[in-house]
N, C-alpha and C positions, 0 to 999 in steps of 0.2 A: 375800502378805497377802491376806486376805479383806475385801472391802467388805460390811458387813451394813447394810441400810437398809430404811426403810419411807417410803412416800409417803402424804400425807394431803390431802384436798380439803376444800371448804367450810370455809375458814380464816377466822377473826377476827384479823387482824394486831395489833390493838390489844391484844387479850386474850392473844395468845401472846407479844408483847413483855413484857407485865406479868408474866406467870408465869415467863418466862425470868429477868427481873430478880430476882424473888423467889428463884429457885434458885441465883443468883449467877453467871449467864452473863456471859462477858466482853463488851466492847464490840463491837457489830456492825461487820463489814467487808462494805463493799458494792462490787460490780463487776458488769460485764455480760459474759456469756459467750455465745459464739456457736459452737455445735456442728455441724460438718459431718459426717454420718454416711455410711459407705460400706459396701456389701456385697461380699464376697471374691469372688475369681475362681474359687476352687476348691471353695468350698461356700456355702449359703444361711444367712446369719446369722439370718434370721427363722425358720428351721428348726431351727437348732442352739441358739438362745437367746444367741448371742454378740453382741458389739457392738464396733464399732470407729469412732472418730471423730478428726477434726481439731479440737481445741479452740482458740479464740482468746479470750483475756482481754486486751483492748487490743492491745499490740503483742506479747504473749507467745503462743507457739504450742506446743502439746503434741499428742502422739499418745497416745491412750488405748485400751486393749483391756480389755474385760470378758468374763470367761468365761461359760459356761451357767450359769444358776441352779441351785443346789442345791435338793434337795427341802424344803418347809416353806412356812409363812405368810409368813415374812420374806423379803426378797431377799438371799440369801447368794451371792456369787460371787467369783472371782478377779478382781482389778483390777492392772493395771500401766500406770504413765504414764510417758512419756519426754519430757523438755523439748526442744525444736527450737530453732534460731535464731530471733530475734525478727524481727518486721517483716512487711509485706504481701508483699514479693517472696518471702521464704522460704515463707510460707503457700501462696502461689500455686504455687511450684515443687514442694512437697511433695504438694499436691493433683494436680498434673499428673503426678508420678511414680506415684501411686496409679493414676490412669487407664491410664497406660502399662502398669501391671502387671496390667490387667485389672479392677481394683476399679471398682465402679458407684456413683456418687453416689445416695443415696436421699433424703435431705431435710436441711433446716437447722433447728435448734431455737435460738431466741434468747431469753434469759431475763435479767432483773436479780436478782441473787441477793445476799441480805443473810445472812451467815454468822455464827452465835453460838458460840463455843467455850464448852465446859462440862465441869466435872468433877462426875460424877454418880455416887454410890455407888461411889467408887473407879475409875470408868472415864471415859476421855477421850472426850467425844461431841461431834459437831458438829451443830447444828440449822440448818437453812437455811430461809429464806423467800423463795420464788421467785415472781416475777411472769413468767410465760411468755407469750411474744407469741401472741396469738391463742386462749390456752387459759384465762387467769386466774391466780389465785393458789393456791399449794400450799405445803405444808411438808413438808421431808424430815428425817428423825432418822437420822444415820449414825454408824457406829463402825467402826473398822478392827481386825482381830484376827487371830491366828494360828488355824489349824484347830483346835487342841486348846482354845481358848479361846472357840470361836464360840457354843457353847451358852449360857454365862453371859453373853457380850456381848449376845447376842440377847434374853435375859431382861431385861437392864438397859434395852436400848433400849424393849422393851414397857412396863416400868414407867414410864420417863421419858415416853412418849407419854401414858400415862394422867395423870400429873402435870400435863402441858401441856394437857390437854383435847382431845387429838387422838383422835377416834373414827371419822372416815369415811376408811377406807383407800382409797386409789386404786391398784388393782393393776397398771395400765398404766404403761409408761415414757412419758417425754415424747416419745420418737419415735414410739411406737405411737399416742399421743393426737393428734400433729401429722399423722401419716398419715391417721387417721381423720377429722380435721376437713378435710383436702384432698379426701378422697373425698366428704364431704358437700357441700363448696362447689363442686367441679368434677364434678358428676354425669356419669358414664358411662352410655350406654344399655346397659341389660342385654340380653344376648342369649338369646333363648329357643330351645331345641334340644329335639327330641323322640326322636332316634335315637341310638344308640351311636356310630354313625361320626361324627355332628356333635359329639357330646361328646369323642370322642378327638381329633377335629381341633382343637378349641378347647384342650384340655388340652396337646396337643403344642406349639401356638403359645406358651402360656403357659410352658411349660418352656423353649423355644427362647429366650425373653426372660429366663430365669433367675428367673422369678417363683415365690415360695412360694404354695401353694394351700391355702385353708381352705374346709372343706366343712360345709355345715349341711343334715342330712337331715331332711325334714319330709313330713307327710301333708297339708299345705295347711291351710286354715282358720287362716291365720296371724294372730298376735296380739303384743302388746308383749313377752312371753317369748319367742317366735321372734326378734323384732326384737333383743332384747339379744344373742342368739347371733350374729346376722348382724353386729351391730355390733363384738361382740368379734373375730369373724373378720376384719372389716374393718381393725380396728386393729392386728391382728397378722400379717396376711398380704397379700401384694401382689394375689392374685387369689382372689375369693369365688365358690364355686359353691353354689347352693341346689337341692335336689331337691324337687320337689312330686309325690309319687306316693302314692296311697291304696293301701296294700299289702294285697291280698286274703288273703295267707297268714297274717296276724297277727291276723285276726279269728276268735274262737271260734265254734263251729257255732251257738250260740244267739244271736249277735251280729248286728246288721242291718247289714251292709256298704253296702247301698244308701242307708241313712239318713245316713251320715256326710256332714257339710257339705263342700261343693266350690266355695267362692266364688273361682273361679279368677282372675277379672279383678282382685278386690280383693287377691289375693296377690301378683299380678304388680306391681301397683302399690306395695304395701309393699316388695317386692324392690327395685324400681327406686328408691324414695326412699331406702332404706337403702344405695344403692351396690353392689348385688350385680352381679357381672360377668356370670355365666352362670346361667341357670334351666334346669334339666333336668326336663322333664315327660313322661315316657315313658307309653306305654299299657301295660297289664298284659302284652300278649303281647310287648313288647319285653323286659321283665324276666323273663318266664316263657314262652318261646317253646314252640311245640308239642313234646311229648316231653320236657319238663323234668322231671328226676328227682332232683335234688341239693338237700339240706337240711342245715343246719347245726344242732346241738344243743349247749347248754352244760349237761351233766348236773349235777345237784346243786344248781345256782342256779336252774333254770328251772321247778322242779315245785312250789315252795311258794309261798303268799301269791297274788301276781298270777297266777302259773303255775297254781296249783290252781283259781282262780276262772275263768281263761280258758285252757282247754286248748288247747295248740298255739300259744298267743300268742307266747311267746318263741322258739320254733322259727322262726316266720315273721319276728320282728324280727332274730334273728341272721343269718338267710339273706339278707335284703334289705340289711342294713347291710353285710355282707361283700361282697355282689355289687356295691352302689353304690360301696363304698370301691375295689374292684378297677376299676371303670369310671373313677371320678374321679382315683384315686391321689393323694389329697390329703396334705399335710404334717400337717395337723391336722383332726381332726373335732370338731365343737362339739355338745355335748348339755346338756340342762338337768336340774338336780338333782331336780326334781319327779318324774320317771320313775326313781326311784333304782334300783330293781331292774333296770330296763333298762340303766341307766348300767353298773350292776356286771357285767352280762352281757356288755355290750359290751367293757368293760375286760378281762374274763377271755379272751374270744374273741381280742382283739388280742394278748394275751400268749401264749396257747397256740398260736396259728397264726403267730406271728411277722409279723404284719400291720405293715408299716412305716409306721405313723402314731401321732401324739400324740393321745391322747383328752382334750379339754378340757372340763371340768365347770363350768358357770356356775350362780349361785345361782338359786333359784325366784323368779320374778317374781310379785308379789302385788298385789291390790287393796287400797285404804287400810284395809279391814277385816280384811285377812289371807287372804281366799280366794286360793287359787293360781290363776293364770290358766290356762285350759284351752280348747281348741276345743269341748269338749262343754258349757262353761258357757253357751252361746247356747240350749241346750235348756231352761234353767231359766226358769219365769215368775217375776214379781215376788215372789211369796210363797215360792216355793221358793229364790230367790236369797237372800232374807233369813235362811232357815233354814240355808243352806249354810255360813255362817260358823261353825257349830258344829264343822266339821272342824278348822279352824285352832285354835279354842279348846281342843278336846280335846287336840290336840298340845301346846299351850303350857301347859296344865295339867298334863300329865305331866311335861314338861320342867322345870317349876317344882318338882314334887315331887322330882325327881332332884337339882336344885340344893340342895334342902332335906336331902339325905342319903339318900332313898329308892334302893335298888339292885336290889330284887326286881322281876323283870320281870313276874310275875303281877299285882303291885300296880300297876305302871305301865300294864299293859294294862287293868286294872279302872278306873282313873282315866279313860282314854280312852273305855272302853265305857259307863261311867255318863254322860259328857257327851253321847254320841250318843243314848243312851236317853232323856235328859231333853229331846230335841227332837222334838216330835210330827212324824211323817211321815219321820223320818230312819232308815234301816234300816242297820245294821252288817253288812258283809260280814266284814271282818276288822279287828282291832286287833293290831298285832305290835310286839315290841321284840326286835330282832335285831342280831347282829353286823355291822359295816359290812363285813366282809370275806367271811364265809361264809353271811351271812343265816340263820345258826342261831340258836335262842333261847340266850342265855347263862345261865350259873347266876347271875352276878351282873352288873349293868349298870355299864359303865364308859364314860368319854369315847370317843367315836367311834361308840357304838352308835346305832342308828337307831330313831326311833319312826315306825311307818307305819300308814296307815289307809285303808280302802276303805268308802266309805258311799253308799248310793243314796238319792237324793231324788227322789220322783216316779219317773220313769223313767231318770233320768240318774245315772250312776255317776261318783263323784268320788274321786280318790286324792290324797294329799298325805303328806309326811313331814317330819321335822326330824331333824338330826344332833345328838346330844347332845355 
């Protein structure tokens, strides 16, 4: 049986109960759940996406196994639960048995759960209102279905969430959120290393402890966007590595490498506040020693749009990401959606070269007016900063035309270009409407296509995108 669920934050419990009552939900059933999570002896559940727990509900005890999540926006996974003998002694005995078998205790999640059974559009659904110790209040909408019914069951779940006013999806698990909270409240001092030998030694020690590794590659000048990647890694992995390396090979000939901001002390401070375990800050000669001759290219994806404007840029990106991944050997690498073409190139590289790492893409982090956070935003003066919002407005204007039924890529490009042209001092490099897979221009635009812009304001080049 598959468990199909979605979790939501920013909940108004009164409003949720009212909407459930109007939909005819059954009376709520309240109990306290204490979940003891374990990691396996033979594989890392943080890496495989599986979960195993000893759940206690009063005197009742259960083993629950959850398989890896299936692809998609909803959480769809195999779930199996086995009832155990009741009582504290039985719980202690089963926990001890797990430890004897090599399982490692990871964390304990405690929550007060109010469950509401509901028949919705012919499907039996459970809505849970959870008060999680240390985290706050969440809602979960859950349905059980066989594999061949998963698609329709997921659609029902999404429609129900809309009727319940649940809009703020929380992608993390309670376990991941608890681990992230523990990392924030029990700060570990970040270790700073500059050589590959130091990095390998730290990585080997993490592996000896059977820790999963999350990696965030950066060029420094860190901001809230980078911090969101670090926090995602912190919530999903046991050991977090951040590289701070201004990569000279990804700068095009006309770009000023020496001008790129390098506020190293501020970057280290942010890493330490975010709970990073290891900061790798190599000199260029560590990554590219004398006689270095090997580079990586992802043909077909690297030559258009950003690649055309910045010759050699993606060759340098692909090379350094592969080299850093070989050095760190992470389970997951975390990238931001803002650099969407770069993300697609890394995904292709990982697939083609069978790099054993999961690429995790996190949403673009924006200022309140929509400007995407970027290390280069600090180059903008106050007047330029005001004008810079035209980039996001151009994207949203084209996205709105798409929602109204426009599928001609040339028309959507023109909408974006016109918005940029209407802003004095904003110079358009390119406005693109491309396939999310090939980055080629489609004949007709469909969901999943990408709107992308590159605009120069003053001397600062800004890029941004939206996925339709």
